[in-house]
DSSP file (Angstrom, degrees, kcal/mol; ACC not computed):
  #  RESIDUE AA STRUCTURE BP1 BP2  ACC     N-H-->O    O-->H-N    N-H-->O    O-->H-N    TCO  KAPPA ALPHA  PHI   PSI    X-CA   Y-CA   Z-CA
    1    1 A X              0   0    0      0, 0.0     2,-0.3     0, 0.0     0, 0.0   0.000 360.0 360.0 360.0 132.3   18.0   -7.8  -10.4
    2    2 A X        -     0   0    0      1,-0.1     2,-0.1    17,-0.0     0, 0.0  -0.594 360.0-115.6 -83.8 136.6   14.6   -6.7  -11.6
    3    3 A X        -     0   0    0     -2,-0.3    16,-1.5    70,-0.0     2,-0.4  -0.332  24.9-153.2 -68.7 146.1   11.6   -7.3   -9.2
    4    4 A X  E     -A   18   0A   0     14,-0.2    70,-0.4    15,-0.1     2,-0.3  -0.982  12.3-174.1-125.4 139.6    9.0   -9.6  -10.1
    5    5 A X  E     -A   17   0A   0     12,-3.0    12,-2.4    -2,-0.4     2,-0.5  -0.933  22.9-141.9-135.3 149.1    5.2   -9.6   -9.0
    6    6 A X  E     -AB  16  72A   0     66,-2.4    66,-2.5    -2,-0.3     2,-0.5  -0.968  22.6-162.5-107.5 128.4    2.2  -11.6   -9.3
    7    7 A X  E     -AB  15  71A   0      8,-3.3     8,-2.2    -2,-0.5     2,-0.6  -0.944   2.6-165.5-114.4 119.8   -0.9   -9.4   -9.7
    8    8 A X  E     -AB  14  70A   0     62,-2.9    62,-2.6    -2,-0.5     2,-0.6  -0.915   3.8-159.1-109.3 124.8   -4.3  -11.0   -9.0
    9    9 A X  E >> S-AB  13  69A   0      4,-3.2     4,-2.3    -2,-0.6     3,-1.8  -0.921  70.8 -23.5-107.5 119.0   -7.4   -9.1  -10.1
   10   10 A X  T 34 S-     0   0    0     58,-2.8    -1,-0.2    -2,-0.6    59,-0.1   0.823 108.6 -76.2  57.2  37.5  -10.8   -9.9   -8.5
   11   11 A X  T 34 S+     0   0    0     57,-0.3    -1,-0.3     2,-0.2     3,-0.1   0.603 129.2  79.0  57.1   9.8   -9.6  -13.4   -7.5
   12   12 A X  T <4 S+     0   0    0     -3,-1.8     2,-0.4     1,-0.3    -2,-0.2   0.754  82.7  47.3-114.3 -43.7  -10.1  -14.3  -11.1
   13   13 A X  E  <  -A    9   0A   0     -4,-2.3    -4,-3.2     2,-0.0     2,-0.4  -0.879  58.7-166.5-111.7 140.0   -7.2  -13.1  -13.2
   14   14 A X  E     -A    8   0A   0     -2,-0.4     2,-0.3    -6,-0.2    -6,-0.2  -0.992   4.7-177.2-131.4 139.0   -3.4  -13.4  -12.6
   15   15 A X  E     -A    7   0A   0     -8,-2.2    -8,-3.3    -2,-0.4     2,-0.6  -0.967  21.9-138.4-133.6 141.9   -0.7  -11.7  -14.2
   16   16 A X  E     +A    6   0A   0     -2,-0.3     2,-0.3   -10,-0.2   -10,-0.2  -0.904  34.6 179.6 -98.3 121.0    3.2  -11.9  -13.8
   17   17 A X  E     -A    5   0A   0    -12,-2.4   -12,-3.0    -2,-0.6     2,-0.3  -0.901  19.3-150.2-122.3 149.9    4.7   -8.4  -13.9
   18   18 A X  E >>  -A    4   0A   0     -2,-0.3     3,-1.9   -14,-0.2     4,-0.8  -0.837  33.9-107.2-113.7 159.7    8.1   -6.8  -13.7
   19   19 A X  H >> S+     0   0    0    -16,-1.5     4,-1.4    -2,-0.3     3,-1.0   0.896 120.5  56.2 -44.8 -47.2    9.2   -3.3  -12.4
   20   20 A X  H 3> S+     0   0    0      1,-0.3     4,-0.8   -17,-0.2    -1,-0.3   0.699  93.7  66.9 -68.2 -18.3    9.9   -2.2  -15.9
   21   21 A X  H X4 S+     0   0    0     -3,-1.9     3,-0.5     2,-0.2    -1,-0.3   0.901 103.4  47.7 -69.4 -40.2    6.2   -3.1  -17.0
   22   22 A X  H X< S+     0   0    0     -3,-1.0     3,-1.3    -4,-0.8    -2,-0.2   0.902 109.8  53.0 -65.0 -40.1    5.0   -0.2  -14.6
   23   23 A X  H 3< S+     0   0    0     -4,-1.4    -1,-0.2     1,-0.2    -2,-0.2   0.684 103.2  55.8 -72.1 -16.9    7.5    2.2  -16.0
   24   24 A X  T << S+     0   0    0     -4,-0.8     2,-0.3    -3,-0.5    -1,-0.2   0.342  80.7 115.8 -95.7   6.3    6.5    1.6  -19.6
   25   25 A X  S <  S-     0   0    0     -3,-1.3     2,-1.3    -4,-0.1    14,-0.1  -0.628  72.4-128.3 -74.6 136.0    2.9    2.5  -19.0
   26   26 A X  E     +C   38   0A   0     12,-1.0    12,-2.7    -2,-0.3     2,-0.4  -0.725  51.4 165.8 -80.3  87.6    1.6    5.6  -20.8
   27   27 A X  E     -C   37   0A   0     -2,-1.3     2,-0.5    10,-0.2    10,-0.2  -0.926  27.1-170.5-123.9 132.4    0.3    7.2  -17.5
   28   28 A X  E     -C   36   0A   0      8,-2.5     8,-2.3    -2,-0.4     2,-0.5  -0.960  20.5-137.7-120.6 118.2   -0.8   10.7  -16.8
   29   29 A X  E     +C   35   0A   0     -2,-0.5     6,-0.2     6,-0.2     3,-0.1  -0.592  23.8 174.7 -73.9 120.4   -1.6   11.7  -13.2
   30   30 A X  E     -     0   0A   0      4,-2.2     2,-0.3    -2,-0.5     5,-0.2   0.787  66.7 -21.4-100.0 -34.1   -4.7   13.8  -13.0
   31   31 A X  E >  S-C   34   0A   0      3,-1.7     3,-0.5     0, 0.0    -1,-0.3  -0.854  87.7 -66.2-155.8-165.0   -4.9   14.0   -9.2
   32   32 A X  T 3  S+     0   0    0     -2,-0.3    97,-0.6     1,-0.2     3,-0.0   0.739 133.0  13.1 -66.2 -24.7   -3.8   12.4   -6.1
   33   33 A X  T 3  S+     0   0    0     95,-0.1    15,-2.7    14,-0.0     2,-0.4   0.132 112.5  85.2-136.7  18.5   -5.9    9.2   -6.8
   34   34 A X  E <   +CD  31  47A   0     -3,-0.5    -4,-2.2    13,-0.2    -3,-1.7  -0.976  49.1 171.3-126.0 138.2   -7.0    9.7  -10.5
   35   35 A X  E     -CD  29  46A   0     11,-3.0    11,-2.5    -2,-0.4     2,-0.5  -0.978  27.7-139.6-145.0 157.8   -5.0    8.7  -13.6
   36   36 A X  E     -CD  28  45A   0     -8,-2.3    -8,-2.5    -2,-0.3     2,-0.4  -0.978  27.4-172.6-116.3 126.2   -5.4    8.4  -17.3
   37   37 A X  E     -CD  27  44A   0      7,-2.7     7,-2.9    -2,-0.5     2,-0.5  -0.956  15.5-163.5-123.2 130.8   -3.7    5.4  -19.0
   38   38 A X  E     +CD  26  43A   0    -12,-2.7   -12,-1.0    -2,-0.4     2,-0.4  -0.973  16.2 171.9-116.2 126.8   -3.2    4.4  -22.5
   39   39 A X  E >   - D   0  42A   0      3,-2.2     3,-2.0    -2,-0.5   -14,-0.1  -0.993  69.8 -13.1-131.3 122.1   -2.3    0.7  -23.2
   40   40 A X  T 3  S-     0   0    0     -2,-0.4    -1,-0.1     1,-0.3     3,-0.1   0.853 128.6 -53.2  59.8  37.9   -2.1   -0.8  -26.6
   41   41 A X  T 3  S+     0   0    0      1,-0.3     2,-0.4    -3,-0.0    -1,-0.3   0.408 114.5 118.4  80.4  -4.2   -3.9    2.2  -28.2
   42   42 A X  E <   -D   39   0A   0     -3,-2.0    -3,-2.2     2,-0.0     2,-0.5  -0.743  58.7-135.2 -98.9 140.9   -6.9    2.0  -25.6
   43   43 A X  E     -D   38   0A   0     -2,-0.4     2,-0.4    -5,-0.2    -5,-0.2  -0.818  22.2-173.4 -97.3 134.3   -7.7    4.8  -23.2
   44   44 A X  E     -D   37   0A   0     -7,-2.9    -7,-2.7    -2,-0.5     2,-0.5  -0.990  19.0-148.9-128.7 137.2   -8.5    4.0  -19.6
   45   45 A X  E     -D   36   0A   0     -2,-0.4    18,-2.1    -9,-0.2     2,-0.4  -0.903  26.4-171.6 -96.3 129.5   -9.7    6.1  -16.7
   46   46 A X  E     -DE  35  62A   0    -11,-2.5   -11,-3.0    -2,-0.5     2,-0.4  -0.980  12.2-173.3-128.4 131.5   -8.3    4.8  -13.4
   47   47 A X  E     -DE  34  61A   0     14,-2.5    14,-2.4    -2,-0.4     2,-0.9  -0.987  20.7-141.3-123.9 138.6   -9.1    5.8   -9.8
   48   48 A X  E     + E   0  60A   0    -15,-2.7    12,-0.2    -2,-0.4     3,-0.1  -0.809  26.1 172.6 -93.9 105.6   -7.3    4.5   -6.8
   49   49 A X  E     +     0   0A   0     10,-2.2     2,-0.3    -2,-0.9    11,-0.2   0.901  65.2   3.4 -88.6 -38.2  -10.2    4.1   -4.3
   50   50 A X  E     - E   0  59A   0      9,-1.6     9,-2.7     2,-0.0     2,-0.4  -0.995  59.3-166.0-146.7 137.9   -8.3    2.3   -1.4
   51   51 A X  E     - E   0  58A   0     -2,-0.3    80,-1.0     7,-0.2     2,-0.7  -0.974   8.9-176.3-131.5 121.3   -4.6    1.3   -0.8
   52   52 A X  E  >> -fE 131  57A   0      5,-2.9     5,-2.1    -2,-0.4     4,-1.0  -0.865  12.6-178.0-108.4  87.3   -3.4   -1.1    1.9
   53   53 A X  T  45S+     0   0    0     78,-1.0     3,-0.5    -2,-0.7    -1,-0.2   0.900  75.3  51.2 -59.4 -45.3    0.3   -0.7    1.2
   54   54 A X  T  45S+     0   0    0     77,-0.3    -1,-0.2     1,-0.2    78,-0.1   0.839 119.0  36.4 -62.9 -33.5    1.5   -3.3    3.9
   55   55 A X  T  45S-     0   0    0     -3,-0.4    -1,-0.2     2,-0.2    16,-0.2   0.499 106.3-128.9 -99.8  -8.2   -0.8   -6.0    2.7
   56   56 A X  T  <5 +     0   0    0     -4,-1.0    15,-2.5    -3,-0.5     2,-0.4   0.909  60.2 141.4  58.3  42.8   -0.3   -4.9   -1.0
   57   57 A X  E   < +EG  52  70A   0     -5,-2.1    -5,-2.9    13,-0.2     2,-0.3  -0.958  24.6 176.7-117.5 134.7   -4.2   -4.8   -1.5
   58   58 A X  E     -EG  51  69A   0     11,-2.5    11,-3.2    -2,-0.4     2,-0.5  -0.959  23.1-152.8-136.4 148.9   -5.8   -2.1   -3.7
   59   59 A X  E     +EG  50  68A   0     -9,-2.7   -10,-2.2    -2,-0.3    -9,-1.6  -0.986  28.0 170.4-121.6 125.7   -9.2   -1.3   -4.8
   60   60 A X  E     -EG  48  67A   0      7,-2.4     7,-2.9    -2,-0.5     2,-0.5  -0.901  28.1-140.0-129.7 153.6   -9.3    0.6   -8.1
   61   61 A X  E     -EG  47  66A   0    -14,-2.4   -14,-2.5    -2,-0.3     2,-0.5  -0.970  17.4-169.4-112.6 126.2  -12.0    1.6  -10.5
   62   62 A X  E >  S-EG  46  65A   0      3,-3.0     3,-1.6    -2,-0.5   -16,-0.2  -0.981  74.1 -22.8-121.1 118.8  -11.2    1.4  -14.3
   63   63 A X  T 3  S-     0   0    0    -18,-2.1    -1,-0.1    -2,-0.5   -17,-0.1   0.844 130.3 -46.8  51.5  44.8  -13.6    2.9  -16.7
   64   64 A X  T 3  S+     0   0    0    -19,-0.2     2,-0.5     1,-0.2    -1,-0.3   0.466 117.1 109.2  77.1   7.7  -16.4    2.6  -14.1
   65   65 A X  E <   - G   0  62A   0     -3,-1.6    -3,-3.0     2,-0.0     2,-0.3  -0.949  61.1-140.6-115.4 126.4  -15.7   -0.9  -13.1
   66   66 A X  E     - G   0  61A   0     -2,-0.5     2,-0.4    -5,-0.2    -5,-0.3  -0.657  20.6-174.6 -90.7 146.5  -14.2   -1.6   -9.6
   67   67 A X  E     - G   0  60A   0     -7,-2.9    -7,-2.4    -2,-0.3     2,-0.5  -0.993  23.3-135.3-138.0 139.5  -11.6   -4.2   -9.1
   68   68 A X  E     - G   0  59A   0     -2,-0.4   -58,-2.8    -9,-0.2     2,-0.5  -0.857  25.2-160.8 -93.9 127.0   -9.8   -5.7   -6.2
   69   69 A X  E     -BG   9  58A   0    -11,-3.2   -11,-2.5    -2,-0.5     2,-0.4  -0.937   9.8-172.4-119.1 129.1   -6.0   -6.0   -6.8
   70   70 A X  E     -BG   8  57A   0    -62,-2.6   -62,-2.9    -2,-0.5     2,-0.5  -0.982   7.8-168.9-114.6 124.9   -3.7   -8.3   -4.8
   71   71 A X  E     -B    7   0A   0    -15,-2.5     2,-0.4    -2,-0.4   -64,-0.2  -0.957   3.2-173.2-123.8 130.4    0.0   -7.9   -5.5
   72   72 A X  E     -B    6   0A   0    -66,-2.5   -66,-2.4    -2,-0.5     2,-0.1  -0.979  10.3-150.0-124.4 131.4    2.5  -10.4   -4.2
   73   73 A X     >  -     0   0    0     -2,-0.4     4,-2.1   -68,-0.2     5,-0.2  -0.210  39.6 -88.0 -89.2-177.9    6.3  -10.0   -4.4
   74   74 A X  H  > S+     0   0    0    -70,-0.4     4,-2.3     1,-0.2     5,-0.2   0.916 128.5  53.0 -60.1 -41.3    9.0  -12.8   -4.7
   75   75 A X  H  > S+     0   0    0      1,-0.2     4,-2.8     2,-0.2     5,-0.2   0.939 110.1  47.4 -61.9 -51.1    9.2  -13.1   -0.9
   76   76 A X  H  > S+     0   0    0      1,-0.2     4,-2.6     2,-0.2    -1,-0.2   0.891 112.5  49.1 -53.5 -42.3    5.4  -13.5   -0.6
   77   77 A X  H  X S+     0   0    0     -4,-2.1     4,-2.5     2,-0.2    -2,-0.2   0.850 111.2  50.0 -69.8 -35.1    5.4  -16.1   -3.4
   78   78 A X  H  X S+     0   0    0     -4,-2.3     4,-2.1     2,-0.2    -2,-0.2   0.909 109.9  49.9 -64.6 -47.4    8.3  -18.1   -1.8
   79   79 A X  H  X>S+     0   0    0     -4,-2.8     5,-2.0    -5,-0.2     4,-0.6   0.951 110.9  49.8 -60.0 -50.1    6.6  -18.1    1.6
   80   80 A X  H ><5S+     0   0    0     -4,-2.6     3,-2.3    -5,-0.2    -2,-0.2   0.963 108.7  52.8 -56.1 -51.0    3.3  -19.4    0.1
   81   81 A X  H 3<5S+     0   0    0     -4,-2.5    -1,-0.2     1,-0.3    -2,-0.2   0.880 107.1  51.7 -50.2 -40.9    5.1  -22.1   -1.7
   82   82 A X  H 3<5S-     0   0    0     -4,-2.1    -1,-0.3    -5,-0.1    -2,-0.2   0.532 117.6-114.9 -76.6  -6.0    6.8  -23.3    1.4
   83   83 A X  T <<5S+     0   0    0     -3,-2.3     2,-0.2    -4,-0.6    -3,-0.2   0.692  73.4 125.5  84.6  12.2    3.4  -23.4    3.1
   84   84 A X      < -     0   0    0     -5,-2.0     2,-0.5    -6,-0.2    -1,-0.3  -0.545  55.6-132.4 -99.6 167.0    4.1  -20.7    5.6
   85   85 A X    >   -     0   0    0     -2,-0.2     3,-1.6    -3,-0.1     2,-0.4  -0.962  27.7-121.5-121.3 116.2    2.2  -17.5    6.4
   86   86 A X  T 3  S-     0   0    0     -2,-0.5   -10,-0.0     1,-0.3    -6,-0.0  -0.361  87.1 -11.4 -63.7 116.4    4.3  -14.4    6.6
   87   87 A X  T 3  S+     0   0    0     -2,-0.4    -1,-0.3     1,-0.1     5,-0.0   0.792  90.5 133.9  71.0  28.5    4.0  -12.6   10.1
   88   88 A X  S <  S+     0   0    0     -3,-1.6     3,-0.1     1,-0.1    -2,-0.1   0.742  71.7  41.6 -78.8 -19.7    1.0  -14.7   11.2
   89   89 A X  S    S+     0   0    0     -4,-0.3     2,-0.5     1,-0.3    -1,-0.1   0.748 121.1  30.2 -99.2 -29.0    2.4  -15.5   14.6
   90   90 A X        -     0   0    0      2,-0.0     2,-0.5     0, 0.0    -1,-0.3  -0.953  60.4-165.9-136.9 122.7    3.8  -12.1   15.6
   91   91 A X        -     0   0    0     -2,-0.5    45,-0.1    -3,-0.1    -3,-0.0  -0.873  29.3-112.2-107.2 135.4    2.7   -8.7   14.7
   92   92 A X        -     0   0    0     -2,-0.5    43,-0.2     1,-0.1    -1,-0.0  -0.208   6.3-150.6 -62.7 147.4    4.9   -5.7   15.4
   93   93 A X  S    S+     0   0    0     68,-0.1    67,-4.3    42,-0.1     2,-0.4   0.539  80.8  79.5 -85.4  -9.3    4.2   -3.0   17.8
   94   94 A X  E     -K  159   0B   0     65,-0.2     2,-0.6    67,-0.1    65,-0.2  -0.787  64.6-156.4-100.3 134.0    6.1   -0.6   15.6
   95   95 A X  E     -K  158   0B   0     63,-2.9    62,-3.0    -2,-0.4    63,-1.9  -0.951  24.3-173.5-109.0 113.7    4.7    1.0   12.5
   96   96 A X  E     -K  156   0B   0     -2,-0.6    60,-0.2    60,-0.2     2,-0.2  -0.820  34.8 -93.6-113.4 154.3    7.8    2.0   10.2
   97   97 A X        -     0   0    0     58,-2.3    57,-3.5    55,-0.3    58,-0.1  -0.417  28.3-156.4 -57.9 124.0    7.9    3.9    7.0
   98   98 A X  S    S-     0   0    0      1,-0.2     2,-0.3    55,-0.2    -1,-0.2   0.686  77.7  -5.1 -71.4 -24.2    7.7    1.4    4.1
   99   99 A X  S    S-     0   0    0     53,-0.1    -1,-0.2    56,-0.1    55,-0.1  -0.974  93.7 -75.3-164.8 160.6    9.4    3.9    1.8
  100  100 A X  S    S+     0   0    0     -2,-0.3     2,-0.3    -3,-0.1    52,-0.2  -0.356  72.5 121.2 -62.2 142.1   10.6    7.6    2.0
  101  101 A X  E     -H  151   0A   0     50,-1.7    50,-2.5    24,-0.1     2,-0.4  -0.978  57.3 -82.1-177.1-167.8    7.7   10.0    1.7
  102  102 A X  E     -HI 150 124A   0     22,-2.4    22,-3.3    -2,-0.3     2,-0.6  -0.928  36.0-118.5-121.1 145.2    5.7   12.9    3.3
  103  103 A X  E     + I   0 123A   0     46,-3.1    45,-3.1    -2,-0.4    20,-0.2  -0.700  29.7 177.4 -81.7 117.5    3.0   12.6    6.0
  104  104 A X  E     -     0   0A   0     18,-2.6     2,-0.3    -2,-0.6    -1,-0.2   0.938  67.9  -7.6 -84.4 -50.6   -0.4   14.0    4.6
  105  105 A X  E     - I   0 122A   0     17,-0.9    17,-2.3    42,-0.1     2,-0.5  -0.989  51.7-142.5-149.8 150.8   -2.4   13.2    7.6
  106  106 A X  E     - I   0 121A   0     -2,-0.3    15,-0.3    15,-0.2    14,-0.1  -0.982  14.3-171.4-115.8 118.8   -2.4   11.5   11.0
  107  107 A X        +     0   0    0     13,-2.4     2,-0.3    -2,-0.5    14,-0.2   0.445  62.3  55.1 -90.8  -7.7   -5.7    9.8   11.8
  108  108 A X        -     0   0    0     12,-0.7     2,-0.3     4,-0.0     6,-0.0  -0.825  61.9-147.2-131.7 163.5   -5.0    8.8   15.4
  109  109 A X    >   -     0   0    0     -2,-0.3     3,-2.1     4,-0.1    31,-0.3  -0.917  42.2 -83.2-129.3 155.8   -3.9   10.4   18.8
  110  110 A X  T 3  S+     0   0    0     -2,-0.3    31,-0.2     1,-0.2     3,-0.1  -0.325 117.1  24.8 -57.6 138.0   -1.8    8.9   21.5
  111  111 A X  T 3  S+     0   0    0     29,-3.3    -1,-0.2     1,-0.3     2,-0.2   0.257  90.6 134.9  85.2 -11.1   -3.9    6.8   23.9
  112  112 A X    <   -     0   0    0     -3,-2.1    28,-2.8    28,-0.1     2,-0.3  -0.480  55.9-126.6 -74.4 141.2   -6.4    6.1   21.2
  113  113 A X  E     -M  139   0C   0     26,-0.2     2,-0.3    -2,-0.2    26,-0.2  -0.712  30.3-172.7 -87.8 137.1   -7.6    2.5   20.8
  114  114 A X  E     -M  138   0C   0     24,-2.8    24,-2.2    -2,-0.3     2,-0.2  -0.948  17.2-139.7-134.9 153.6   -7.3    1.0   17.2
  115  115 A X    >   -     0   0    0     -2,-0.3     3,-1.9    22,-0.2    19,-0.3  -0.671  44.8 -84.3-101.8 153.8   -8.5   -2.2   15.6
  116  116 A X  T 3  S+     0   0    0     -2,-0.2    19,-0.2     1,-0.2    21,-0.1  -0.505 118.4  27.2 -61.4 131.2   -6.2   -4.1   13.2
  117  117 A X  T 3  S+     0   0    0     17,-2.4    -1,-0.2     1,-0.4     2,-0.2   0.233  86.6 136.7  92.7 -10.0   -6.6   -2.6    9.7
  118  118 A X    <   -     0   0    0     -3,-1.9    16,-3.4    15,-0.1     2,-0.5  -0.498  63.1-106.3 -72.2 145.5   -7.6    0.9   10.9
  119  119 A X  E     + J   0 133A   0     14,-0.2    14,-0.3     1,-0.2     3,-0.1  -0.564  38.5 176.3 -71.4 123.2   -6.0    3.6    9.0
  120  120 A X  E     -     0   0A   0     12,-2.7   -13,-2.4    -2,-0.5   -12,-0.7   0.819  61.4 -20.0 -89.8 -44.2   -3.4    5.3   11.0
  121  121 A X  E     -IJ 106 132A   0     11,-1.3    11,-3.0   -15,-0.3     2,-0.5  -0.972  55.9-114.0-162.9 170.0   -2.0    7.8    8.6
  122  122 A X  E     -IJ 105 131A   0    -17,-2.3   -18,-2.6    -2,-0.3   -17,-0.9  -0.977  28.5-166.8-117.4 124.7   -1.7    8.7    5.0
  123  123 A X  E     -IJ 103 130A   0      7,-2.7     7,-1.8    -2,-0.5     2,-0.6  -0.957  11.0-148.9-113.3 115.9    1.9    8.6    3.5
  124  124 A X  E     +IJ 102 129A   0    -22,-3.3   -22,-2.4    -2,-0.5     2,-0.3  -0.814  32.1 157.4 -89.3 124.4    2.5   10.2    0.1
  125  125 A X  E >   + J   0 128A   0      3,-2.5     3,-1.5    -2,-0.6   -24,-0.1  -0.996  62.6   1.8-147.4 129.7    5.3    8.3   -1.6
  126  126 A X  T 3  S-     0   0    0     -2,-0.3     3,-0.1     1,-0.2    -1,-0.1   0.872 129.1 -59.5  53.6  38.0    6.1    8.1   -5.3
  127  127 A X  T 3  S+     0   0    0      1,-0.2     2,-0.4    -3,-0.0    -1,-0.2   0.578 117.5 108.8  65.7  14.2    3.3   10.5   -6.1
  128  128 A X  E <   - J   0 125A   0     -3,-1.5    -3,-2.5   -95,-0.0     2,-0.4  -0.915  69.4-125.9-119.8 149.2    0.7    8.1   -4.5
  129  129 A X  E     - J   0 124A   0    -97,-0.6     2,-0.5    -2,-0.4    -5,-0.2  -0.795  27.9-165.8 -87.0 130.9   -1.3    8.3   -1.3
  130  130 A X  E     - J   0 123A   0     -7,-1.8    -7,-2.7    -2,-0.4     2,-0.6  -0.988  13.9-141.9-124.4 119.0   -0.7    5.2    0.8
  131  131 A X  E     -fJ  52 122A   0    -80,-1.0   -78,-1.0    -2,-0.5     2,-0.6  -0.748  14.6-151.2 -82.5 124.8   -3.0    4.4    3.7
  132  132 A X  E     - J   0 121A   0    -11,-3.0   -12,-2.7    -2,-0.6   -11,-1.3  -0.883  18.4-160.8 -97.9 115.7   -0.9    3.0    6.5
  133  133 A X  E     - J   0 119A   0     -2,-0.6   -14,-0.2   -14,-0.3   -15,-0.1  -0.675  26.3 -93.2-104.7 148.5   -3.0    0.6    8.6
  134  134 A X        -     0   0    0    -16,-3.4   -17,-2.4   -19,-0.3    -1,-0.1  -0.349  26.0-148.5 -59.3 133.5   -2.7   -0.8   12.2
  135  135 A X  S    S-     0   0    0    -19,-0.2     2,-0.3   -43,-0.2    -1,-0.2   0.649  77.1  -3.9 -78.3 -13.4   -0.9   -4.2   12.0
  136  136 A X  S    S-     0   0    0    -21,-0.2    -1,-0.1   -18,-0.1   -19,-0.1  -0.977  87.9 -74.3-165.0 171.4   -2.9   -5.3   15.1
  137  137 A X  S    S+     0   0    0     -2,-0.3     2,-0.3   -21,-0.1   -22,-0.2  -0.420  74.1 102.9 -67.1 149.6   -5.4   -4.3   17.8
  138  138 A X  E     -M  114   0C   0    -24,-2.2   -24,-2.8    23,-0.1     2,-0.4  -0.992  67.0 -74.6 168.0-163.2   -3.9   -2.0   20.5
  139  139 A X  E     -M  113   0C   0     -2,-0.3    22,-3.5   -26,-0.2     2,-0.4  -0.992  47.8-104.9-129.7 142.0   -3.6    1.4   21.9
  140  140 A X  E     -L  160   0B   0    -28,-2.8   -29,-3.3    -2,-0.4    20,-0.2  -0.462  37.1-179.8 -69.1 118.8   -1.4    4.2   20.3
  141  141 A X  E     -     0   0B   0     18,-3.4     2,-0.3    -2,-0.4    19,-0.2   0.900  62.2 -10.7 -85.1 -45.3    1.6    4.4   22.5
  142  142 A X  E     -L  159   0B   0     17,-1.3    17,-2.4   -32,-0.1     2,-0.4  -0.988  51.6-145.6-154.1 152.6    3.5    7.2   20.8
  143  143 A X  E     -L  158   0B   0     -2,-0.3    15,-0.2    15,-0.2    14,-0.1  -0.996  14.2-178.9-123.4 119.1    3.4    9.2   17.4
  144  144 A X        +     0   0    0     13,-3.6     2,-0.3    -2,-0.4    14,-0.1   0.120  56.5  69.1-109.5  18.0    6.8   10.0   16.2
  145  145 A X        -     0   0    0     12,-0.3     2,-0.3     4,-0.0     6,-0.1  -0.768  64.6-139.3-127.5 168.0    5.9   12.0   13.1
  146  146 A X    >   -     0   0    0     -2,-0.3     3,-2.3     4,-0.1   -43,-0.3  -0.980  34.3 -92.7-130.6 149.8    4.2   15.3   12.2
  147  147 A X  T 3  S+     0   0    0     -2,-0.3   -43,-0.2     1,-0.3     3,-0.1  -0.328 116.0  15.6 -52.3 137.7    1.7   16.3    9.6
  148  148 A X  T 3  S+     0   0    0    -45,-3.1    -1,-0.3     1,-0.3     2,-0.1   0.517 102.8 127.7  70.7   5.5    3.6   17.6    6.4
  149  149 A X    <   -     0   0    0     -3,-2.3   -46,-3.1   -46,-0.2     2,-0.3  -0.420  56.5-122.8 -81.8 168.5    6.8   16.0    7.8
  150  150 A X  E     -H  102   0A   0    -48,-0.3     2,-0.3    -2,-0.1   -48,-0.2  -0.752  20.4-162.2-110.6 156.9    9.0   13.6    5.9
  151  151 A X  E     -H  101   0A   0    -50,-2.5   -50,-1.7    -2,-0.3     2,-0.3  -0.962  10.9-138.2-137.0 154.2   10.1   10.1    6.8
  152  152 A X    >   -     0   0    0     -2,-0.3     3,-2.2   -52,-0.2   -55,-0.3  -0.764  45.8 -77.1-106.2 159.0   12.8    7.9    5.5
  153  153 A X  T 3  S+     0   0    0     -2,-0.3   -55,-0.2     1,-0.3     3,-0.1  -0.276 119.6  15.1 -50.5 129.3   12.4    4.1    4.8
  154  154 A X  T 3  S+     0   0    0    -57,-3.5     2,-0.3     1,-0.3    -1,-0.3   0.481  89.2 144.7  86.5  -2.7   12.4    2.1    8.0
  155  155 A X    <   -     0   0    0     -3,-2.2   -58,-2.3   -58,-0.1    -1,-0.3  -0.549  57.4-112.3 -72.4 131.4   11.8    5.2   10.3
  156  156 A X  E     +K   96   0B   0     -2,-0.3   -60,-0.2   -60,-0.2     3,-0.1  -0.421  43.2 168.4 -67.7 135.5    9.6    4.5   13.2
  157  157 A X  E     +     0   0B   0    -62,-3.0   -13,-3.6     1,-0.4     2,-0.3   0.777  59.2   6.4-113.2 -52.3    6.4    6.4   12.8
  158  158 A X  E     -KL  95 143B   0    -63,-1.9   -63,-2.9   -15,-0.2     2,-0.5  -0.999  57.6-148.3-142.0 137.4    3.9    5.1   15.4
  159  159 A X  E     -KL  94 142B   0    -17,-2.4   -18,-3.4    -2,-0.3   -17,-1.3  -0.906  12.3-162.2-105.4 132.2    4.2    2.7   18.4
  160  160 A X  E       L   0 140B   0    -67,-4.3   -20,-0.2    -2,-0.5   -23,-0.0  -0.943 360.0 360.0-115.1 134.3    1.1    0.5   19.4
  161  161 A X              0   0    0    -22,-3.5   -21,-0.1    -2,-0.4    -1,-0.1   0.363 360.0 360.0 -96.0 360.0    1.0   -1.0   22.9
């Protein structure tokens, strides 16, 4: 079954996309965060400025214009339709790998105090750098990964007390 997503751009425009739509892009990766895209014969310079993978929020610049992108998957949409808020009452102490990848940097140390949203590490997955953020305020209890090491989906990376 193909995955479907709602993509909201700058709180103004909304698009319904499918996984195959992304694979049909004429895209050339220029660096870790810069891309060249051709869509309908038009050329675009795209830069990924910030990626919050867990919350599916991204800030990109397209041809010198910056946009905020919010992506919701089918589960997000169902939860919203039901009037609930996903994960609003309990936030996990464990930060697990959302997908297989390589650890490019670890930005925290054991015993360090962090605030919700602070970048804990950078995970390279599917040729993209993903900033993995703290799900809540706390203190880093343990770090179970190494720089340049690899992780599998669901693998425990960091524990927060």
